[in-house]
PAROTI-401417 format. One record per residue (C-alpha): residue number from 0; residue in one letter; x, y, z. Coordinates in nm, 2 decimals, m for minus. Example, Ala and Ser with C-alpha at 12.3 -4.5 7.8 and 13.67 -1.06 7.14 Angstrom:
REM PAROTI-401417
R | k | r | xx | yy | zz
R | 0 | A | 1.23 | m0.45 | 0.78;
R | 1 | S | 1.37 | m0.11 | 0.71;
***
This chain:
REM PAROTI-401417
R | k | r | xx | yy | zz
R | 0 | M | 7.52 | m5.98 | 5.38;
R | 1 | N | 7.75 | m6.22 | 5.54;
R | 2 | A | 7.64 | m6.37 | 5.87;
R | 3 | G | 7.89 | m6.33 | 6.15;
R | 4 | T | 7.94 | m6.40 | 6.51;
R | 5 | I | 7.68 | m6.20 | 6.70;
R | 6 | D | 7.76 | m5.89 | 6.90;
R | 7 | A | 7.67 | m5.88 | 7.27;
R | 8 | M | 7.53 | m5.59 | 7.47;
R | 9 | S | 7.71 | m5.50 | 7.80;
R | 10 | V | 7.53 | m5.26 | 8.03;
R | 11 | K | 7.70 | m5.06 | 8.30;
R | 12 | T | 7.55 | m5.14 | 8.65;
R | 13 | E | 7.41 | m4.82 | 8.80;
R | 14 | T | 7.24 | m4.72 | 9.13;
R | 15 | F | 6.86 | m4.68 | 9.11;
R | 16 | D | 6.60 | m4.56 | 9.35;
R | 17 | I | 6.31 | m4.80 | 9.30;
R | 18 | A | 5.96 | m4.66 | 9.35;
R | 19 | E | 5.65 | m4.87 | 9.41;
R | 20 | E | 5.50 | m4.71 | 9.10;
R | 21 | P | 5.64 | m4.48 | 8.83;
R | 22 | A | 5.54 | m4.12 | 8.85;
R | 23 | A | 5.27 | m4.00 | 8.62;
R | 24 | D | 5.52 | m3.80 | 8.42;
R | 25 | V | 5.60 | m4.05 | 8.14;
R | 26 | G | 5.87 | m3.86 | 7.96;
R | 27 | G | 6.20 | m4.00 | 7.84;
R | 28 | V | 6.07 | m4.19 | 7.54;
R | 29 | G | 6.30 | m4.37 | 7.30;
R | 30 | L | 6.42 | m4.69 | 7.13;
R | 31 | V | 6.64 | m4.96 | 7.27;
R | 32 | T | 6.83 | m5.19 | 7.02;
R | 33 | L | 6.73 | m5.55 | 7.05;
R | 34 | Y | 6.93 | m5.68 | 6.76;
R | 35 | A | 7.15 | m5.55 | 6.48;
R | 36 | P | 7.37 | m5.76 | 6.24;
R | 37 | E | 7.74 | m5.77 | 6.32;
R | 38 | G | 7.94 | m5.47 | 6.20;
R | 39 | T | 7.64 | m5.24 | 6.21;
R | 40 | I | 7.71 | m4.95 | 6.44;
R | 41 | V | 7.38 | m4.88 | 6.62;
R | 42 | P | 7.34 | m4.70 | 6.96;
R | 43 | A | 7.22 | m4.92 | 7.24;
R | 44 | A | 6.95 | m4.67 | 7.30;
R | 45 | I | 6.83 | m4.34 | 7.14;
R | 46 | A | 6.59 | m4.08 | 7.28;
R | 47 | V | 6.30 | m3.95 | 7.08;
R | 48 | L | 6.25 | m3.58 | 7.16;
R | 49 | P | 5.91 | m3.39 | 7.15;
R | 50 | T | 6.07 | m3.12 | 6.94;
R | 51 | H | 6.24 | m3.34 | 6.69;
R | 52 | A | 6.11 | m3.64 | 6.50;
R | 53 | L | 6.36 | m3.92 | 6.45;
R | 54 | V | 6.41 | m4.02 | 6.09;
R | 55 | I | 6.56 | m4.37 | 6.05;
R | 56 | G | 6.73 | m4.48 | 5.73;
R | 57 | R | 7.05 | m4.56 | 5.54;
R | 58 | E | 7.11 | m4.19 | 5.47;
R | 59 | P | 6.88 | m4.00 | 5.70;
R | 60 | P | 6.89 | m3.62 | 5.73;
R | 61 | P | 7.11 | m3.46 | 6.00;
R | 62 | G | 7.00 | m3.57 | 6.35;
R | 63 | G | 6.85 | m3.90 | 6.22;
R | 64 | L | 6.95 | m4.25 | 6.30;
R | 65 | A | 7.18 | m4.40 | 6.03;
R | 66 | L | 7.15 | m4.78 | 5.96;
R | 67 | P | 7.41 | m4.86 | 5.69;
R | 68 | L | 7.24 | m5.18 | 5.57;
R | 69 | A | 7.12 | m5.29 | 5.23;
R | 70 | S | 6.79 | m5.39 | 5.39;
R | 71 | V | 6.72 | m5.03 | 5.50;
R | 72 | S | 6.59 | m4.77 | 5.26;
R | 73 | R | 6.77 | m4.43 | 5.23;
R | 74 | V | 6.49 | m4.27 | 5.44;
R | 75 | H | 6.29 | m4.56 | 5.59;
R | 76 | A | 6.07 | m4.45 | 5.88;
R | 77 | R | 5.99 | m4.16 | 6.11;
R | 78 | V | 5.93 | m4.19 | 6.49;
R | 79 | A | 5.78 | m3.89 | 6.66;
R | 80 | L | 5.64 | m3.80 | 7.00;
R | 81 | R | 5.31 | m3.60 | 6.98;
R | 82 | G | 5.18 | m3.52 | 7.33;
R | 83 | A | 5.14 | m3.85 | 7.51;
R | 84 | E | 5.15 | m4.05 | 7.19;
R | 85 | I | 5.44 | m4.21 | 7.01;
R | 86 | T | 5.39 | m4.26 | 6.64;
R | 87 | V | 5.58 | m4.43 | 6.36;
R | 88 | E | 5.53 | m4.36 | 5.99;
R | 89 | D | 5.68 | m4.56 | 5.70;
R | 90 | L | 5.85 | m4.33 | 5.45;
R | 91 | E | 5.76 | m4.55 | 5.15;
R | 92 | S | 6.05 | m4.78 | 5.23;
R | 93 | R | 6.14 | m5.07 | 5.00;
R | 94 | N | 6.10 | m5.35 | 5.27;
R | 95 | G | 5.84 | m5.18 | 5.49;
R | 96 | T | 5.83 | m5.09 | 5.85;
R | 97 | L | 5.71 | m5.36 | 6.10;
R | 98 | V | 5.55 | m5.32 | 6.44;
R | 99 | N | 5.53 | m5.65 | 6.62;
R | 100 | G | 5.58 | m5.83 | 6.29;
R | 101 | V | 5.30 | m5.63 | 6.11;
R | 102 | K | 5.38 | m5.40 | 5.82;
R | 103 | V | 5.24 | m5.05 | 5.89;
R | 104 | E | 5.21 | m4.72 | 5.71;
R | 105 | R | 5.13 | m4.53 | 6.03;
R | 106 | A | 5.08 | m4.66 | 6.38;
R | 107 | F | 5.07 | m4.56 | 6.74;
R | 108 | L | 5.36 | m4.72 | 6.94;
R | 109 | E | 5.32 | m4.84 | 7.29;
R | 110 | H | 5.57 | m4.92 | 7.56;
R | 111 | G | 5.73 | m5.26 | 7.49;
R | 112 | D | 5.63 | m5.27 | 7.12;
R | 113 | E | 5.90 | m5.41 | 6.88;
R | 114 | L | 5.98 | m5.19 | 6.58;
R | 115 | R | 6.18 | m5.35 | 6.29;
R | 116 | V | 6.36 | m5.15 | 6.03;
R | 117 | G | 6.53 | m5.38 | 5.78;
R | 118 | E | 6.73 | m5.63 | 5.99;
R | 119 | V | 6.75 | m5.41 | 6.29;
R | 120 | V | 6.49 | m5.46 | 6.57;
R | 121 | F | 6.42 | m5.20 | 6.84;
R | 122 | K | 6.20 | m5.20 | 7.15;
R | 123 | V | 5.99 | m4.90 | 7.23;
R | 124 | V | 6.05 | m4.76 | 7.58;
R | 125 | G | 5.78 | m4.53 | 7.70;
R | 126 | A | 5.96 | m4.38 | 8.00;
R | 127 | E | 6.31 | m4.35 | 8.16;
R | 128 | I | 6.50 | m4.40 | 7.83;
R | 129 | E | 6.78 | m4.23 | 8.01;
R | 130 | R | 6.86 | m4.55 | 8.20;
R | 131 | F | 6.95 | m4.72 | 7.87;
R | 132 | L | 7.16 | m4.43 | 7.71;
R | 133 | D | 7.49 | m4.53 | 7.88;
R | 134 | A | 7.47 | m4.89 | 7.75;
R | 135 | A | 7.71 | m4.98 | 7.47;
R | 136 | V | 7.70 | m5.24 | 7.20;
R | 137 | T | 8.03 | m5.42 | 7.21;
R | 138 | V | 8.19 | m5.73 | 7.06;
R | 139 | A | 8.19 | m5.96 | 7.36;
R | 140 | A | 8.48 | m6.19 | 7.45;
R | 141 | A | 8.39 | m6.55 | 7.52;
R | 142 | A | 8.18 | m6.55 | 7.84;
R | 143 | S | 8.33 | m6.73 | 8.14;
R | 144 | A | 8.17 | m6.89 | 8.43;
R | 145 | P | 8.03 | m6.62 | 8.67;
R | 146 | A | 8.24 | m6.56 | 8.98;
R | 147 | S | 7.94 | m6.52 | 9.20;
R | 148 | A | 7.57 | m6.58 | 9.21;
R | 149 | L | 7.52 | m6.21 | 9.17;
R | 150 | E | 7.71 | m6.21 | 8.84;
R | 151 | A | 7.51 | m6.51 | 8.73;
R | 152 | L | 7.21 | m6.28 | 8.70;
R | 153 | H | 7.31 | m6.18 | 8.35;
R | 154 | G | 7.15 | m5.89 | 8.18;
R | 155 | G | 7.15 | m5.52 | 8.12;
R | 156 | V | 6.95 | m5.24 | 8.27;
R | 157 | S | 6.66 | m5.44 | 8.41;
R | 158 | M | 6.88 | m5.70 | 8.58;
R | 159 | A | 7.12 | m5.42 | 8.70;
R | 160 | R | 6.82 | m5.30 | 8.90;
R | 161 | V | 6.77 | m5.64 | 9.05;
R | 162 | R | 7.14 | m5.68 | 9.13;
R | 163 | H | 7.14 | m5.34 | 9.30;
R | 164 | E | 6.83 | m5.43 | 9.50;
R | 165 | I | 6.99 | m5.75 | 9.62;
R | 166 | L | 7.30 | m5.57 | 9.74;
R | 167 | R | 7.09 | m5.30 | 9.91;
R | 168 | I | 6.89 | m5.54 | 10.13;
R | 169 | A | 7.13 | m5.84 | 10.16;
R | 170 | G | 7.25 | m5.75 | 10.50;
R | 171 | A | 6.92 | m5.65 | 10.64;
R | 172 | D | 6.73 | m5.87 | 10.88;
R | 173 | L | 6.43 | m5.90 | 10.64;
R | 174 | S | 6.25 | m6.19 | 10.49;
R | 175 | V | 6.25 | m6.16 | 10.11;
R | 176 | L | 5.98 | m6.27 | 9.87;
R | 177 | V | 6.10 | m6.33 | 9.51;
R | 178 | L | 5.82 | m6.31 | 9.25;
R | 179 | G | 5.87 | m6.41 | 8.89;
R | 180 | E | 5.76 | m6.65 | 8.62;
R | 181 | T | 5.91 | m7.00 | 8.57;
R | 182 | G | 6.27 | m6.97 | 8.44;
R | 183 | T | 6.34 | m6.61 | 8.54;
R | 184 | G | 6.61 | m6.70 | 8.79;
R | 185 | K | 6.44 | m6.69 | 9.13;
R | 186 | E | 6.68 | m6.95 | 9.28;
R | 187 | L | 6.98 | m6.74 | 9.16;
R | 188 | V | 6.84 | m6.44 | 9.35;
R | 189 | A | 6.82 | m6.66 | 9.66;
R | 190 | R | 7.18 | m6.76 | 9.62;
R | 191 | A | 7.29 | m6.41 | 9.55;
R | 192 | L | 7.11 | m6.28 | 9.86;
R | 193 | H | 7.28 | m6.55 | 10.07;
R | 194 | E | 7.63 | m6.49 | 9.94;
R | 195 | A | 7.59 | m6.11 | 9.98;
R | 196 | S | 7.45 | m6.14 | 10.33;
R | 197 | G | 7.77 | m6.27 | 10.48;
R | 198 | R | 7.58 | m6.51 | 10.70;
R | 199 | P | 7.81 | m6.80 | 10.81;
R | 200 | G | 7.56 | m7.08 | 10.78;
R | 201 | R | 7.46 | m7.26 | 10.46;
R | 202 | L | 7.19 | m7.20 | 10.21;
R | 203 | S | 6.92 | m7.48 | 10.24;
R | 204 | T | 6.66 | m7.51 | 9.97;
R | 205 | V | 6.32 | m7.68 | 9.98;
R | 206 | N | 6.08 | m7.71 | 9.68;
R | 207 | C | 5.74 | m7.68 | 9.85;
R | 208 | A | 5.57 | m7.81 | 9.53;
R | 209 | A | 5.79 | m8.12 | 9.50;
R | 210 | I | 5.75 | m8.27 | 9.85;
R | 211 | P | 5.42 | m8.44 | 9.94;
R | 212 | A | 5.21 | m8.26 | 10.20;
R | 213 | T | 5.24 | m8.56 | 10.43;
R | 214 | L | 5.62 | m8.54 | 10.43;
R | 215 | L | 5.67 | m8.16 | 10.43;
R | 216 | E | 5.66 | m8.12 | 10.81;
R | 217 | S | 5.92 | m8.39 | 10.87;
R | 218 | E | 6.14 | m8.25 | 10.59;
R | 219 | L | 6.12 | m7.90 | 10.72;
R | 220 | F | 6.15 | m7.96 | 11.10;
R | 221 | G | 6.31 | m8.31 | 11.12;
R | 222 | Y | 6.21 | m8.59 | 11.34;
R | 223 | K | 6.32 | m8.81 | 11.63;
R | 224 | R | 6.38 | m9.18 | 11.63;
R | 225 | G | 6.05 | m9.36 | 11.66;
R | 226 | A | 5.83 | m9.07 | 11.56;
R | 227 | F | 5.67 | m9.28 | 11.29;
R | 228 | T | 5.72 | m9.62 | 11.13;
R | 229 | G | 6.05 | m9.62 | 10.96;
R | 230 | A | 6.20 | m9.34 | 11.17;
R | 231 | D | 6.50 | m9.55 | 11.29;
R | 232 | R | 6.72 | m9.26 | 11.37;
R | 233 | D | 6.71 | m8.89 | 11.45;
R | 234 | R | 6.71 | m8.66 | 11.14;
R | 235 | I | 6.78 | m8.29 | 11.13;
R | 236 | G | 6.53 | m8.09 | 10.93;
R | 237 | I | 6.60 | m7.85 | 10.64;
R | 238 | V | 6.52 | m7.55 | 10.86;
R | 239 | K | 6.78 | m7.66 | 11.13;
R | 240 | S | 7.03 | m7.74 | 10.86;
R | 241 | A | 7.02 | m7.37 | 10.76;
R | 242 | D | 7.09 | m7.25 | 11.11;
R | 243 | G | 7.30 | m6.94 | 11.08;
R | 244 | G | 7.23 | m6.92 | 10.71;
R | 245 | T | 6.95 | m6.88 | 10.47;
R | 246 | L | 6.64 | m7.10 | 10.41;
R | 247 | F | 6.50 | m7.08 | 10.06;
R | 248 | L | 6.14 | m7.19 | 10.02;
R | 249 | D | 6.08 | m7.23 | 9.65;
R | 250 | E | 5.72 | m7.23 | 9.52;
R | 251 | I | 5.58 | m7.14 | 9.86;
R | 252 | G | 5.25 | m7.07 | 9.69;
R | 253 | D | 5.21 | m7.45 | 9.67;
R | 254 | M | 5.26 | m7.51 | 10.04;
R | 255 | P | 4.96 | m7.68 | 10.21;
R | 256 | L | 4.77 | m7.47 | 10.46;
R | 257 | E | 4.86 | m7.70 | 10.76;
R | 258 | A | 5.23 | m7.67 | 10.68;
R | 259 | Q | 5.18 | m7.29 | 10.65;
R | 260 | A | 5.06 | m7.27 | 11.00;
R | 261 | K | 5.36 | m7.46 | 11.14;
R | 262 | L | 5.60 | m7.25 | 10.93;
R | 263 | L | 5.43 | m6.93 | 11.07;
R | 264 | R | 5.49 | m7.05 | 11.42;
R | 265 | M | 5.86 | m7.11 | 11.35;
R | 266 | L | 5.89 | m6.76 | 11.20;
R | 267 | E | 5.73 | m6.61 | 11.51;
R | 268 | T | 5.92 | m6.81 | 11.77;
R | 269 | R | 6.24 | m6.87 | 11.59;
R | 270 | Q | 6.22 | m7.23 | 11.72;
R | 271 | V | 6.16 | m7.57 | 11.56;
R | 272 | T | 6.01 | m7.88 | 11.72;
R | 273 | P | 6.10 | m8.20 | 11.54;
R | 274 | L | 5.83 | m8.46 | 11.50;
R | 275 | G | 5.83 | m8.70 | 11.80;
R | 276 | S | 5.98 | m8.43 | 12.03;
R | 277 | Y | 5.83 | m8.19 | 12.28;
R | 278 | V | 6.15 | m7.98 | 12.31;
R | 279 | A | 6.17 | m7.67 | 12.09;
R | 280 | E | 6.51 | m7.60 | 11.94;
R | 281 | P | 6.62 | m7.24 | 11.87;
R | 282 | V | 6.71 | m7.16 | 11.51;
R | 283 | D | 6.85 | m6.85 | 11.33;
R | 284 | V | 6.76 | m6.84 | 10.97;
R | 285 | R | 6.70 | m6.58 | 10.71;
R | 286 | I | 6.39 | m6.67 | 10.50;
R | 287 | V | 6.38 | m6.62 | 10.13;
R | 288 | C | 6.07 | m6.74 | 9.95;
R | 289 | A | 5.98 | m6.76 | 9.58;
R | 290 | T | 5.67 | m6.83 | 9.38;
R | 291 | H | 5.51 | m6.77 | 9.04;
R | 292 | R | 5.17 | m6.80 | 9.20;
R | 293 | P | 4.95 | m6.49 | 9.26;
R | 294 | L | 4.98 | m6.49 | 9.63;
R | 295 | M | 4.76 | m6.18 | 9.69;
R | 296 | R | 4.48 | m6.36 | 9.51;
R | 297 | F | 4.55 | m6.68 | 9.70;
R | 298 | V | 4.52 | m6.47 | 10.03;
R | 299 | R | 4.18 | m6.33 | 9.92;
R | 300 | E | 4.06 | m6.68 | 9.83;
R | 301 | D | 4.19 | m6.83 | 10.17;
R | 302 | R | 4.44 | m7.05 | 9.99;
R | 303 | F | 4.73 | m6.88 | 10.15;
R | 304 | R | 4.75 | m6.75 | 10.51;
R | 305 | A | 4.74 | m6.37 | 10.53;
R | 306 | D | 4.95 | m6.37 | 10.85;
R | 307 | L | 5.22 | m6.59 | 10.68;
R | 308 | F | 5.22 | m6.36 | 10.38;
R | 309 | A | 5.28 | m6.06 | 10.60;
R | 310 | R | 5.57 | m6.25 | 10.76;
R | 311 | I | 5.75 | m6.35 | 10.44;
R | 312 | N | 5.69 | m6.03 | 10.26;
R | 313 | G | 5.94 | m5.82 | 10.44;
R | 314 | H | 6.08 | m5.71 | 10.10;
R | 315 | T | 5.97 | m5.81 | 9.75;
R | 316 | I | 6.19 | m5.85 | 9.45;
R | 317 | E | 6.01 | m5.89 | 9.12;
R | 318 | L | 6.20 | m6.05 | 8.83;
R | 319 | P | 6.11 | m5.93 | 8.48;
R | 320 | P | 6.01 | m6.20 | 8.22;
R | 321 | L | 6.25 | m6.23 | 7.93;
R | 322 | R | 5.99 | m6.09 | 7.69;
R | 323 | E | 6.02 | m5.76 | 7.88;
R | 324 | R | 6.40 | m5.74 | 7.86;
R | 325 | K | 6.47 | m5.86 | 7.50;
R | 326 | E | 6.76 | m5.62 | 7.49;
R | 327 | D | 6.94 | m5.89 | 7.68;
R | 328 | L | 6.88 | m6.16 | 7.41;
R | 329 | V | 7.21 | m6.10 | 7.23;
R | 330 | L | 7.41 | m6.11 | 7.56;
R | 331 | L | 7.24 | m6.42 | 7.68;
R | 332 | T | 7.27 | m6.60 | 7.34;
R | 333 | R | 7.64 | m6.52 | 7.34;
R | 334 | L | 7.67 | m6.65 | 7.70;
R | 335 | F | 7.49 | m6.98 | 7.62;
R | 336 | L | 7.70 | m7.03 | 7.31;
R | 337 | A | 8.01 | m7.00 | 7.52;
R | 338 | Q | 7.88 | m7.24 | 7.78;
R | 339 | A | 7.80 | m7.49 | 7.50;
R | 340 | G | 8.16 | m7.46 | 7.38;
R | 341 | A | 8.06 | m7.27 | 7.06;
R | 342 | S | 8.18 | m6.92 | 7.12;
R | 343 | S | 8.30 | m6.88 | 6.76;
R | 344 | M | 7.98 | m7.02 | 6.60;
R | 345 | R | 7.83 | m6.78 | 6.35;
R | 346 | V | 7.47 | m6.67 | 6.39;
R | 347 | T | 7.26 | m6.54 | 6.10;
R | 348 | P | 7.03 | m6.24 | 6.13;
R | 349 | A | 6.73 | m6.47 | 6.06;
R | 350 | F | 6.81 | m6.67 | 6.37;
R | 351 | M | 6.84 | m6.37 | 6.59;
R | 352 | I | 6.53 | m6.21 | 6.45;
R | 353 | G | 6.35 | m6.54 | 6.53;
R | 354 | L | 6.47 | m6.52 | 6.89;
R | 355 | V | 6.35 | m6.16 | 6.92;
R | 356 | S | 6.01 | m6.25 | 6.76;
R | 357 | Y | 5.93 | m6.52 | 7.02;
R | 358 | D | 5.80 | m6.43 | 7.36;
R | 359 | W | 5.98 | m6.71 | 7.56;
R | 360 | P | 5.70 | m6.81 | 7.80;
R | 361 | F | 5.95 | m7.02 | 8.00;
R | 362 | N | 6.20 | m6.74 | 8.00;
R | 363 | V | 6.58 | m6.77 | 8.03;
R | 364 | R | 6.57 | m7.14 | 8.11;
R | 365 | E | 6.39 | m7.20 | 7.78;
R | 366 | L | 6.63 | m6.98 | 7.58;
R | 367 | E | 6.93 | m7.17 | 7.73;
R | 368 | A | 6.78 | m7.50 | 7.62;
R | 369 | A | 6.70 | m7.36 | 7.27;
R | 370 | I | 7.06 | m7.24 | 7.22;
R | 371 | K | 7.21 | m7.56 | 7.33;
R | 372 | R | 6.98 | m7.76 | 7.11;
R | 373 | A | 7.06 | m7.54 | 6.81;
R | 374 | V | 7.44 | m7.59 | 6.87;
R | 375 | A | 7.39 | m7.97 | 6.88;
R | 376 | L | 7.19 | m7.97 | 6.55;
R | 377 | A | 7.38 | m7.71 | 6.35;
R | 378 | Q | 7.65 | m7.82 | 6.10;
R | 379 | G | 7.74 | m7.46 | 6.02;
R | 380 | P | 7.60 | m7.11 | 6.12;
R | 381 | L | 7.29 | m7.10 | 6.34;
R | 382 | D | 7.00 | m7.02 | 6.10;
R | 383 | E | 6.62 | m7.01 | 6.10;
R | 384 | E | 6.60 | m7.39 | 6.07;
R | 385 | H | 6.77 | m7.43 | 6.41;
R | 386 | L | 6.51 | m7.22 | 6.60;
R | 387 | P | 6.28 | m7.40 | 6.84;
R | 388 | T | 5.95 | m7.51 | 6.68;
R | 389 | A | 5.75 | m7.25 | 6.88;
R | 390 | A | 5.97 | m6.97 | 6.76;
R | 391 | V | 5.94 | m7.08 | 6.40;
R | 392 | A | 5.56 | m7.10 | 6.44;
R | 393 | A | 5.55 | m6.75 | 6.59;
R | 394 | M | 5.75 | m6.61 | 6.29;
R | 395 | K | 5.52 | m6.78 | 6.04;
R | 396 | E | 5.21 | m6.64 | 6.21;
R | 397 | L | 5.36 | m6.30 | 6.22;
R | 398 | R | 5.45 | m6.32 | 5.85;
R | 399 | S | 5.10 | m6.44 | 5.75;
R | 400 | G | 4.94 | m6.18 | 5.96;
R | 401 | G | 5.16 | m5.90 | 5.84;
R | 402 | A | 5.13 | m5.98 | 5.47;
R | 403 | D | 4.80 | m5.80 | 5.43;
R | 404 | A | 4.81 | m5.57 | 5.73;
R | 405 | T | 4.85 | m5.20 | 5.68;
R | 406 | G | 4.83 | m4.92 | 5.93;
R | 407 | S | 4.64 | m4.60 | 5.91;
R | 408 | S | 4.66 | m4.27 | 6.09;
R | 409 | S | 4.42 | m4.40 | 6.34;
R | 410 | S | 4.55 | m4.75 | 6.38;
R | 411 | T | 4.71 | m4.87 | 6.71;
R | 412 | I | 4.94 | m5.16 | 6.68;
R | 413 | G | 5.08 | m5.32 | 7.00;
R | 414 | A | 5.28 | m5.59 | 7.17;
R | 415 | S | 5.06 | m5.81 | 7.39;
R | 416 | S | 4.91 | m6.00 | 7.10;
R | 417 | K | 5.22 | m6.06 | 6.88;
R | 418 | T | 5.11 | m6.41 | 6.80;
R | 419 | N | 4.79 | m6.27 | 6.65;
R | 420 | A | 4.99 | m6.00 | 6.46;
R | 421 | A | 4.81 | m5.70 | 6.60;
R | 422 | R | 4.68 | m5.59 | 6.93;
R | 423 | G | 4.34 | m5.43 | 6.98;
R | 424 | V | 4.29 | m5.06 | 7.06;
R | 425 | A | 4.37 | m4.91 | 7.40;
R | 426 | P | 4.09 | m4.92 | 7.66;
R | 427 | S | 3.83 | m4.65 | 7.65;
R | 428 | E | 3.82 | m4.38 | 7.91;
R | 429 | Q | 3.51 | m4.55 | 8.06;
R | 430 | V | 3.69 | m4.88 | 8.09;
R | 431 | L | 3.99 | m4.72 | 8.26;
R | 432 | R | 3.76 | m4.53 | 8.50;
R | 433 | A | 3.59 | m4.85 | 8.60;
R | 434 | L | 3.92 | m5.03 | 8.65;
R | 435 | L | 4.05 | m4.74 | 8.86;
R | 436 | E | 3.74 | m4.75 | 9.08;
R | 437 | R | 3.77 | m5.13 | 9.11;
R | 438 | H | 4.13 | m5.11 | 9.22;
R | 439 | A | 4.09 | m4.79 | 9.42;
R | 440 | G | 4.35 | m4.61 | 9.21;
R | 441 | N | 4.62 | m4.88 | 9.24;
R | 442 | V | 4.79 | m4.86 | 8.90;
R | 443 | A | 5.00 | m5.17 | 8.97;
R | 444 | A | 4.69 | m5.38 | 9.02;
R | 445 | L | 4.53 | m5.24 | 8.71;
R | 446 | A | 4.84 | m5.31 | 8.51;
R | 447 | R | 4.84 | m5.67 | 8.63;
R | 448 | E | 4.47 | m5.72 | 8.53;
R | 449 | L | 4.54 | m5.58 | 8.18;
R | 450 | G | 4.87 | m5.76 | 8.15;
R | 451 | K | 5.04 | m5.43 | 8.07;
R | 452 | D | 5.35 | m5.25 | 8.19;
R | 453 | R | 5.27 | m4.97 | 8.44;
R | 454 | V | 5.44 | m4.72 | 8.21;
R | 455 | Q | 5.18 | m4.79 | 7.95;
R | 456 | I | 4.89 | m4.75 | 8.20;
R | 457 | H | 5.03 | m4.41 | 8.29;
R | 458 | R | 5.04 | m4.31 | 7.92;
R | 459 | W | 4.68 | m4.41 | 7.88;
R | 460 | L | 4.58 | m4.22 | 8.20;
R | 461 | K | 4.77 | m3.91 | 8.07;
R | 462 | R | 4.58 | m3.95 | 7.74;
R | 463 | Y | 4.24 | m3.92 | 7.92;
R | 464 | E | 4.37 | m3.68 | 8.18;
R | 465 | L | 4.28 | m3.93 | 8.46;
R | 466 | S | 4.46 | m3.91 | 8.80;
R | 467 | P | 4.48 | m4.24 | 9.01;
R | 468 | G | 4.47 | m4.02 | 9.33;
R | 469 | D | 4.11 | m3.93 | 9.25;
R | 470 | F | 4.01 | m4.29 | 9.29;
R | 471 | R | 4.19 | m4.37 | 9.61;
R | 472 | S | 4.00 | m4.40 | 9.94;
R | 473 | P | 4.07 | m4.12 | 10.19;
***
């Protein structure tokens, strides 16, 4: 098969009502296309119905998913929904069916698992597959510079929810806390909030982790001449510079406790007092904070003030890590190729499958650096040899782990241990009961402890007929 310029996935922005936790009904199961070679017509998403198993192959029976590729057998695999379980069965295919890089005969599928059939890679979606069904795989024109910070939050369905949430609360008089791992785009969210708010002042940014604790107060609130040695003139602080606009406090989880107390006072009084002055000055700022730290745990450990947390947490926006939205990899790769001046550069299936196989711990920022490095090194099409070292290592480990791995009717293969080729079995009913009791029925907290998506937690609860409400305090 000839390698070609990759396709990109464009997803229509929709309006969503965002709940704190998904409902216990976890219907709407399906597959989302992460990657397919150019010229292969594959739906962006396809539902798996309880009444009809989905057969995937080069020439599947009516109602199946046709993948016209030489790497796909005539009838390759069957995906079915049986009660609360999603299963896959290899139909004696020539190249095998892989779940998270492991060849399986039969396996349970869980939300977020990656299913590979030939050179096509899918993500298993355990709920709300309907959100993806309107997406379309298109040949993208060369990406241009975004017209706004909101448009710079590139992505499909997951980022559409973030963009809508920003628009929904941009004009409100609320402090916003942006949570997300390193490289997920927290500063872009702050810029988008400021632009969409219409506030006339500027966006001022301070990295709380980069400024020494001894200087943080003077940087935030400014100082008067003579306040300390070297203060030979008055200096306006970052907070005052944002008057009428937005103050973005990045990595607020690293702010020293003493500075937290003074920030809290500013938020309560809407006044700042520069060092060396006794006169408070009024200030009108909208506060946006960001961190990758576990602030709730820091509050419990007295490493972050509970009263300050309550002040900054007027509304929370959580950014998904790249490993949870790999359906955006094609779009983002296309974008970064264009930004590197390589819009027409060809990309092989091996390169894209390598990108999909890797979990990108430093998220979009890491992907951008990897694409730009690959463009600089490549003399021709981007191929496996141009992948970052960590992605190559992940592929090799998957291959070595998958060579002897076979599934059985009772096997459960999953996503959270891709680098070890296969994940362990789901928690037992007793373990889930203990966790529900520990977290008083809070599914979100339970999901964070297990490192799972809340959708998967709900599937497990349904399997054991457990209700979170039974564990909540009156």
